VOKOL-608033 format. One line per 2 residues: their letters; for each residue y, x, z of N, C-alpha, C. Coordinates in steps of 0.001 Angstrom, whole numbers, plus 500000, padded with zeros to 6 digits. Atoms other than C-alpha are relative to their C-alpha. Layout:
% VOKOL-608033
A	Y/X/Z/Y/X/Z/Y/X/Z; ...
This chain:
% VOKOL-608033
MC	499703/501139/499157/719399/505746/143393/498719/499485/500669; 501267/500468/499419/715770/504693/143883/499527/500941/501094
LI	500427/499033/498996/715080/507888/145786/500767/499818/501298; 499170/500182/498817/717982/507315/148177/499601/498731/500755
VT	500383/501264/499366/717038/503682/148842/498608/500104/500608; 501357/499822/499480/713385/504641/149294/500015/500760/501317
II	499949/499182/498782/714186/507316/151868/500643/499232/501146; 499308/500750/498952/716645/505122/153780/499115/498884/500550
ML	500836/501109/499542/714300/502129/153908/498758/500504/500734; 501167/499440/499317/711356/504327/154903/500370/500458/501410
VL	499552/499557/498675/713318/505883/157775/500268/498796/500905; 499734/501196/499203/714535/502466/158949/498706/499295/500390
SI	501281/500625/499722/711005/501126/158717/499270/500725/501126; 500672/499225/498951/709582/503943/160829/500677/499778/501346
QN	499282/500234/498751/712318/503467/163424/499679/498626/500586; 500296/501348/499508/711687/499727/163660/498559/499861/500460
LM	501393/500066/499569/707931/500165/163873/499798/500731/501321; 500090/499285/498725/708377/502701/166679/500594/499187/501152
QQ	499389/500850/498980/710543/500178/168537/499259/498667/500138; 500863/501174/499975/707807/497559/168045/500674/498749/499462
QW	499437/501133/500741/709907/495358/165793/499189/499894/498712; 501018/499960/501047/706935/494634/163574/500452/499347/498701
LT	499642/500728/501227/708304/492059/161129/501062/500747/499204; 498937/499262/500682/711475/493991/160314/499468/501302/499422
GI	500559/498733/500468/709561/497257/160022/499097/499835/498801; 500916/500231/501125/706929/495820/157712/500767/499588/498746
VQ	499187/500405/501163/709528/494163/155451/500698/501213/499399; 499333/498804/500509/711447/497427/155184/499002/500956/499361
LI	501028/499157/500601/708210/499297/154469/499607/499481/498623; 500328/500590/501300/707377/496879/151653/501114/500274/498988
IA	498869/499696/500885/710869/497356/150201/499970/501469/499586; 500069/498565/500308/710483/501147/150431/498886/500287/499003
LG	501107/499794/500937/707111/500996/148675/500323/499448/498611; 499589/500550/501292/708583/498792/145936/500930/500947/499259
FF	499101/499042/500637/711378/501250/145266/499277/501292/499632; 500797/498832/500337/708851/504091/145352/499208/499761/498707
AL	500722/500335/501237/706817/502307/142660/500941/500051/498791; 499030/499921/501093/709951/501938/140527/500362/501448/499676
LM	499695/498589/500196/710745/505620/141030/498880/500693/499237; 501141/499396/500702/707247/506661/139950/499925/499519/498550
RN	500009/500532/501367/707458/504372/136909/501049/500697/499151; 498947/499315/500743/710746/505973/135886/499616/501437/499685
II	500416/498616/500228/709338/509480/136284/498940/500060/498907; 501063/500019/501006/706233/508628/134242/500560/499660/498630
TV	499411/500395/501278/708314/506938/131527/500786/501147/499372; 499214/498879/500527/710680/509897/131166/499086/501128/499548
RN	500925/498937/500381/707799/512383/131113/499277/499654/498691; 500676/500414/501228/705994/510360/128428/500937/500029/498803
EK	499040/499950/501105/709160/510058/126334/500246/501432/499547; 499791/498594/500359/709659/513834/126448/498806/500573/499264
QG	501212/499511/500649/706047/514422/125393/499691/499243/498717; 500223/500773/501211/706228/511819/122644/498905/498967/500121
CS	501050/501006/499789/703619/509497/124169/500627/498610/500001; 499491/501374/500014/703968/505746/123799/499468/499165/501156
TT	500511/500762/498862/702131/504745/126978/501107/499790/501015; 498908/500344/499101/704283/503038/129576/499747/500416/501429
GC	500258/499606/498621/702573/503767/132886/499412/498863/500809; 500513/500989/499051/702196/501210/135635/500168/498586/499455
SI	499931/501346/500553/701360/497714/134428/500610/499006/500977; 499413/500913/499009/702485/496104/137696/501511/499985/499869
TD	498544/499963/500135/706076/497299/137336/500431/499515/498618; 499682/500543/501324/705990/496473/133606/500002/498477/500043
WF	500067/501452/499865/704951/492918/134452/501215/499484/500747; 498855/500409/499200/707692/492685/137078/501305/500138/499216
SN	498769/499819/500776/710364/494068/134736/500089/498996/498856; 499963/501016/501048/709366/491558/132062/500514/498656/500517
LF	499465/501226/499434/710321/488755/134449/501534/499945/499878; 498541/499926/500005/713952/489941/134381/500535/500588/498698
KK	499610/499455/501285/714106/490982/130740/501090/499145/499369; 498956/500729/500705/717177/490037/128714/499392/499235/498841
KE	500502/500799/501109/716493/487247/126280/500837/500295/498769; 499311/499702/501255/717316/488116/122702/500266/498717/499236
D	499614/501198/500768/719079/485615/120489/499237/499877/498713
């Protein structure tokens, strides 16, 4: 899902930047880069789990995911 959203937002961003719609293009580029960061984090996490490593990967996405973490009772 992250890959699909990343590709779509990147294509839309390039199209808008070529049409000189700067604000829309930059916002879509930022969204595409955010989804790309999530995709890379998922790939690194799965690779580390398969190798038995306990390192998580990117601390920026870990910090961001902790903002939306479920609260335990």
